N, C-alpha and C positions, 0 to 999 in steps of 0.2 A: 508519568507511570502509565503502563499498559496493563489493563486487567480484562481477561477473557473469562466468562463464566458460563458453563454448560452449553457451550457452542456445538450446534449440530447442523449439518448440511446434508440434505437428501436431494439428489437431482431428480428431475422429472421421470427419468427411466427407472427410478427406485434404488439407484446406487447410493449407499450411505458413505460419504466421504469423511465426515466427521461425526463423532458420537460422544456427546457430552464432554467436550474438551474444556478444561479450566486451568488457568495459570495466571501468575502475576509477575510483571517485570518492573521492579522499582526504578525510579529515576536514577540514571547514572550506571545502570547495570546492563549487561547484554544477555541475549538468549540465542542459542543456536538450535535450529530445528533440523533434525536429521532423520532419515528413514528411507526405506525402500522406494523405488519408483512406484507411484500409485498409492502411496500410503496417506496422502492428503495434505502434504506440505504446502503445495501451491494453493490448494483450496483454502487452507487456513489463512495464508497471506492475502489472498483475494477477498476473503470475508472481512479481514481486519481493515483493509483499505476500501471496502465496500464496492469492489468491482463486481462482486457477486453478493447476493443477499443470503444470509444464513437462514436456515429453516427455523431455528430456535436458538435462544441464548442471548447474552449481552456482551458488548464490547465497549470498554471505556478507555478513552485516550485522555489522560489527565482528568479534567472536569467535563469532558464532552462524551455524551452517550452516543457513540457512533452507530449503534444498532438502530437508532430511531431518527437520525438527522437526514435531511434531504435538501436539495436545491443549493442555495448559496452557502448555507451553514456546512453542508457536506464538502463543498469546494474549499471553504476556508480550512476545514479540518484536514483535508487532503494535502494542503500546502505544507503542513507541518509533519507529514509522514512521507518518507522517501522509499521508493521501491524501484529497483532497476531489474528489468526482466532479462533473462538469459537469451542471448541471440535474438533480440527483438528491437528493431529500429535503432540499432547502434551503428554509428558510422565508423567502419573499421580503421580508416586512416586518421581518425581523431583520437585524441587522448581521452582517458576516463573523465578527467575534469571537464573537458570541452563537451563530451556527451551529456554529463550531468547538467552543466550550466545551460546547455541548449534547451533542456526541458523547462527551464526557468524563464525563458524569453517571453512566454505568454503572460507573465506578471509584471512586465515593465513597459513603459511607454515606447512605442515602436521607433521613433526618431532617435532618441539617445541610444537605444540598442543598436540600431544601424550604424550610427556614427562611431560607437565604440568598436563594433565588430568589423567594420569595413577596412580593407587594406589601405594603408597610407602610402 
């Protein structure tokens, strides 16, 4: 389950991208975030996966309090959260599956990964 409570993000230049945002997504359900350009959609997603730090509020992913984790615990939590950026570091000639799986290579032993991915 994802739970966001009173999430606020104010950038250094004073821009308020998120203002007291709260919602809950129960396990097995989906949430669509829609809005105009500049309305804070990307900021919300980047706060959830902690690419940027929220100014205030709490983010829970299952039993992990994402708002306060750092280091190895944050890396472990991010492994369970998928995010694909638009037009960013995607290989055009590769399929969606190959692009996604390429992002997982850092979590496996290099030798078996090479043997599996090398042409025969």
